[in-house]
ROSESE-699185 format. One record per atom (N, C-alpha, C, O): residue in one letter; y, x, z. Coordinates in steps of 0.05 Angstrom, whole numbers, plus 5000, padded with zeros to 4 digits. Last residue first. Layout:
<recs>
AYXZ/...
</recs>
This chain:
<recs>
K165047039105/K163546869125/K160646929121/K158946809135/L169047639103/L167247449089/L165747289111/L165247389133/F175048019093/F173147889111/F171647669097/F172747529080/I176748619073/I176248359061/I174148229078/I171848309079/A181749069094/A179348929101/A179148669085/A181148519083/T184549699084/T184549419077/T181849299083/T179849429078/A188650239107/A186150089108/A186549799099/A188549679105/S190750899110/S191350629098/S188650489097/S186750599087/I193351429147/I191051269142/I191950989131/I193750869143/S195452129147/S195851829146/S193351679140/S191451799129/A198752709168/A196252569165/A196852269164/A198552169179/Q201953339157/Q202053039158/Q199152939155/Q197453059142/N205953879160/N203253779170/N203353479175/N204553379194/A211153959149/A209353929125/A206653849134/A205053749118/T213454079196/T214053819184/T212253759161/T211853529154/A208554389239/A210554399219/A211054129207/A209253959207/A204754749286/A206154509279/A208354559258/A209854759260/T200055229259/T202155149278/T203554899267/T203554839243/W193255169252/W195755179237/W197955069255/W197754849265/T188055549281/T189955329284/T192355389266/T193455609265/A182755769238/A184755829257/A186755589258/A187155449238/T178755579204/T178155819220/T180355869241/T179755999261/G179955039182/G177355159180/G176855399201/G174855399215/A182854469216/A183054709200/A180354869202/A178754819220/R182353749210/R181954009224/R182454239205/R182354209180/T182953039220/T183553289205/T182753519223/T182353489247/A182052349209/A181352579225/A181952829207/A181452829183/V184451699213/V184351939196/V183952179215/V185352219234/G181251049225/G183051269230/G182751509210/G181051509193/V180550389247/V180250569224/V182350799227/V184750759232/T177049929286/T178950149286/T178350339261/T176150429256/I176949259292/I175749479276/I177749699275/I179949659263/T175648759340/T177548939328/T175949169314/T173949249325/Q174048059343/Q173248349346/Q175148519330/Q176148439309/G175447529332/G177147679350/G176347979354/G177748129366/S168747349319/S171447269319/S173047419341/S172247429364/S164347889301/S164947639314/S167947599315/S169447789312/L159548169254/L162048159267/L162447889281/L161047689275/G155048299221/G154648219250/G157248219265/G157148269289/T157448869181/T156148599186/T155848539215/T156348719232/L161449219137/L160649179164/L159548889167/L160548699155/T161449709087/T161249419092/T160049369120/T157849469127/P166050259074/P163550139084/P163649839086/P165849719085/N168850699043/N168850419037/N166350279048/N164650199031/F173451219043/F171051119056/F171050809055/F172950679064/P176651809017/P176251529018/P173651469034/P171951639037/A181352299029/A178552229033/A178151939036/A179051819055/A185752778999/A185152499007/A182152469010/A180552598996/L190253339009/L187853208998/L187552939010/L188952869029/G194153939002/G193953659009/G191353538997/G190453638976/V197454529026/V195354399012/V195354109021/V196154029043/G201655119028/G200954859037/G198754749017/G198254858996/L201655809050/L201955609031/L200955329040/L199355329058/G200556219086/G203256149082/G203855919062/G206155839058/A194556409053/A196356449075/A199156379068/A200156469047/A192055859012/A192556149017/A194456169041/A195755979049/A187455349023/A190255429023/A190555719029/A189455819048/S182654868999/S183355129009/S186355179006/S187655068989/S180054259025/S181454409004/S182554669016/S183154679040/Y175053759036/Y176653989043/Y177954109019/Y176954078997/L172353199069/L173053319044/L174953559052/L176253549073/E167152909111/E169553079108/E169853179078/E167853239065/G165352229121/G164752499109/G167352659104/G169352549095/G166551789151/G165851759123/G165252009108/G164652009084/N164151679215/N165651859198/N164651839169/N162251859163/V164851109254/V163151249235/V164851409217/V166751309204/G168250819286/G166851039298/G165051189279/G163651379288/A170450449249/A168850359271/A167050579283/A164750529289/V171350959205/V171450669208/V169450589229/V167050639226/I175151509185/I173151409205/I173451109209/I175651009215/A175951989135/A176551729144/A174351629163/A171951669158/S177952689136/S175952479134/S177052219145/S178852209161/C179153369118/C180253099124/C177952899119/C176252939102/Y180954059127/Y178953849125/Y180253579132/Y182053559149/L183454619096/L184254379111/L182154169105/L181454109082/Y181955319103/Y181355059091/Y182454849109/Y182454869134/D185055959085/D183555779104/D183155509090/D184155469067/P186756649080/P186156389068/P184556219087/P182856319103/A190856939132/A188556949114/A188156669102/A189156469113/T194656869170/T194957099152/T192657129132/T192657319116/G196856189181/G195456429187/G195956649166/G197556609148/S198855709168/S200755889181/S199456159187/S200756339197/N198455289117/N196755489129/N198755699141/N200055849127/T200654639122/T201354909115/T199755109130/T199655099155/G198153999098/G198754199118/G199354469106/G198754529083/M196053309093/M197553549082/M198053749104/M198253679127/A191752779079/A192652989098/A194153209081/A193453269059/T189152109082/T190552329068/T191552529088/T192152459111/A184151619075/A185451819093/A186752039077/A185452149059/T183050979062/T183851219050/T185451399070/T187551329079/A178350449062/A179950639079/A180550889061/A178750989047/T176349829058/T177250039039/T179150219056/T181350139062/I170949439081/I173249599088/I173749809066/I171949939056/I168748809084/I168749029066/I171249189071/I173549099067/A165448459135/A167948579126/A167348809107/A165648979113/R163047849167/R162648099151/R165348209142/R167348059141/T164047389194/T162047569206/T161647829190/T160147999199/F168846889214/F167947099195/F166047289209/F166447349233/G170946549251/G169046439232/G167946649212/G166246579196/A177446839260/A175246639269/A173546549247/A174546469226/P178047519235/P178947239239/P176647069249/P174347139247/V178148139267/V176447959252/V177347669256/V177547579279/T183548599259/T182248399276/T180648199259/T181648099239/L184249289256/L184049039241/L182548839257/L180348899266/T188349829274/T186249649282/T186549389265/T188749299259/V189150539258/V189950259257/V187750079266/V185350159266/S191251209273/S189250999268/S190550739267/S192850709276/A191451939270/A192751679269/A190651459263/A188651519250/R187952349282/R190852389285/R192352129285/R194452109298/V181952529309/V183352299297/V186352329303/V187152329327/T179553169295/T180752999314/T182252779299/T183552829280/S175553729294/S176153479278/S177053259299/S175653189317/T178454339312/T176754109321/T177553859306/T179853779306/T182254709300/T179654729286/T177654519295/T175354519286/D188854399293/D186854579304/D184154569289/D183954449268/I194954339272/I192254279262/I190354479273/I190254699264/A200554059304/A198854289300/A196054209292/A194954019304/Y205153629269/Y203253679290/Y201553929284/Y201354009261/N208653329233/N209653539251/N207653589275/N208453579298/T206352639236/T207452869223/T208253089244/T208353029268/V202152069221/V203352259240/V204352499224/V203352559202/G201151359207/G201151649202/G202351809224/G203451699243/N198250759180/N199650909202/N199551199195/N197951279178/S196950079160/S197250369155/S198750499178/S200150369193/A193249499139/A194749649159/A194849939151/A193050049138/T191048839121/T191749119115/T193449239136/T194949099150/A186348339108/A188148459127/A188648749118/A186748879109/T183947709082/T184447989081/T186348079102/T187747919114/Q178647229073/Q181247309085/Q181447599084/Q179347749084/V174946729041/V175647009042/V178447029055/V180246879049/P174546179042/P172046329041/P172546629046/P170746769054/N177945699056/N178445979063/N175946139064/N175346239085/A173645219041/A175745259060/A175945549068/A174345649083/L172645118970/L171745198997/L174045239015/L176345279006/A174745028921/A173544808934/A172544868962/A171644688977/T176345518904/T178445328911/T177345088925/T178744958940/D171645748888/D172945848912/D174945638922/D175145598946/S167145258861/S169245458858/S170345528885/S169945368904/V160545148846/V162545108867/V164645328865/V163945558867/S157345338805/S158045048806/S160244988826/S161644788823/G155445858803/G158145798792/G159045518793/G161245448785/A148745678803/A150745898805/A153245818790/A153245718767/P147345038831/P147145228809/P149345438811/P151545388821/F145544998900/F147344938878/F146945128856/F146145358861/D141844748954/D141944928932/D143844828910/D143644598903/L140944739021/L142444608999/L142844808977/L144245008982/S135944619072/S137444789054/S138744629032/S137844409026/G137444089121/G135744289108/G137344479090/G139844489092/T141043749138/T139643889158/T137644089147/T136444239161/V147443539123/V144943649111/V143643819132/V144744009142/T151742989125/T150243199141/T147843269128/T146243099120/L157942799105/L155242829096/L153943049112/L154943279113/P163042299116/P161642549124/P158842559112/P157442349110/G165641969057/G165141989085/G163642249090/G162942399072/N163441769002/N165841719015/N165441729046/N164841519058/V160442078950/V160042038978/V162741998991/V164242188992/T158141928887/T160541968903/T159841888932/T158741678937/Q154742198831/Q154542068857/Q156942128874/Q157742358875/E152742148762/E154742218783/E154142068809/E153241838808/G145942288741/G148542168739/G150342238763/G149542378781/H139942178772/H141142248746/H143842118742/H144041868740/I136642388827/I138942218819/I139942338792/I140742578791/T130642368861/T132042478839/T134342288829/T133742048825/S127142518919/S128942328906/S130542478884/S131642698889/T120842578951/T122942698933/T124542478920/T123442278910/G119942359018/G118942448993/G121242568976/G123342648987/T122841839045/T120642019051/T119442099025/T118141949011/I129241629062/I127541709039/I125341899048/I126042119058/G133141139090/G131141349094/G129341399071/G128041209062/L139340919102/L137540949080/L135641189086/L136541409088/A142940439141/A141740699138/A139640699115/A138340499111/G147939999112/G146040089134/G145040359127/G146040499109/D148639669060/D150139669085/D148239739107/D147039559120/L148539808993/L146939829017/L148839859042/L150440049043/T148939478933/T150339568955/T148639588980/T147339388986/M148139558863/M146739488889/M148539618910/M149539838907/G149339308796/G149039508817/G147839398842/G146739178842/G150138918758/G150739188750/G150439398772/G151039628768/N151438418804/N151238468775/N152038758769/N154338848774/Q147838598863/Q150038478849/Q149838558820/Q148338738812/L144538578924/L144338608896/L146738468883/L147438238890/R144838908983/R145938688970/R145938748940/R147138938931/V141239099041/V141539129011/V142638878999/V141638659004/G140039049093/G142839129086/G143239169057/G145439269048/S135338859108/S135539149107/S138239239099/S138839479098/L135838299105/L135638419130/L135938719129/L136638839150/G135938239046/G138338199063/G138138329090/G140038459099/F132138259008/F132738509022/F135138489041/F136238689050/P131937768984/P129737839000/P130138099016/P128638159034/N136437308978/N136537598978/N134237698996/N134537709020/A136736708936/A135836848959/A136037158956/A135837258933/A137636458889/A140036538905/A139236698930/A141036808943/A132636388868/A134536538852/A136936628869/A138136838864/L130336058907/L129236328902/L131236498887/L131536738892/E133535598899/E133535748924/E132436028922/E133536208933/R132135448848/R134835518853/R135135688879/R136635878881/I126735338855/I127435548836/I130235638842/I130835878841/S127034898890/S125635158899/S126335388881/S126635618891/R129434528856/R130834618880/R129634888890/R131035068899/K125334448818/K128034568811/K129534678834/K130734888832/L121434218852/L120934468838/L123534608829/L123834848832/D123933748866/D123233938886/D122934218875/D123934408886/A124133498815/A126633558829/A126233768852/A127833948855/I118733438805/I120333608787/I123033688801/I124033908799/E117433088846/E116133348846/E117833538828/E118233778835/R120432638832/R121032778857/R119933058857/R121133248867/V117932498785/V120732568785/V121632728809/V123132908808/I112932378807/I113132598787/I116032688785/I116632928784/Y114031928840/Y113132188852/Y113432418833/Y114132638842/D115531418830/D117431628822/D116531908832/D118232088834/E111831058850/E112131068821/E113831318812/E113531408789/G107631318900/G110131198891/G110431228861/G109431418849/R102931488917/R105231668921/R107831548913/R110031658918/P099231118899/P099731128928/P102131318934/P103231308956/S101030728842/S100430998853/S101030998883/S103030898892/P098330068829/P100630258835/P099630518848/P097630518862/F094229898774/F094429938803/F096730128809/F097030318795/G094229878719/G094529618734/G094629658763/G095029458777/P090130428712/P092030238700/P091929968715/P089829868721/Q089730838771/Q088430678749/Q090530488737/Q092330398751/P092131488787/P092331198789/P091131058765/P091331138742/M087931998806/M089531898785/M089731608787/M087731468789/
</recs>
């Protein structure tokens, strides 16, 4: 500490200079961005990150978040039920329909596919809900009562025969539904859906009343 009557070795204005240096340091600290190298820019009311952000652990965000650009998720992604509408998804479901039929044929006693259709799996879909309806009509040309059998067949699987009786010389009609769900499908794969018929004990001769048809609808899912 300088003694009265002796000049200070730092100069008479050193206190003024110290205060000026201190003020300058405060201004520089206030203007500095300690996170600049990481791409973080602080601003009034928010923060901007120019670069990559890595989070190790759990992160919770309260409020809205907007992502302008691609978002890659390498783990599971859970949404509350009903939070994503179908309109927000890119074609989550596609459908296909087809029908075919035959008439004026002989109905023998061997279950045979009389008419069929094919449905093609669209690209990107792996499952299908099939709604198949097989219908048949026929006239019993024999001299004794007999039965007409009908079934729908999807991808080689018989959905089960249904039957109806017909007196000699009379006609009968019936329908057989089959609604399976197919999985493990691939793009471009074809699904064959058909109607099979047979008589019970004797062949029914060909007649215009002998008809068989198949109608199929597929709902394809990803």
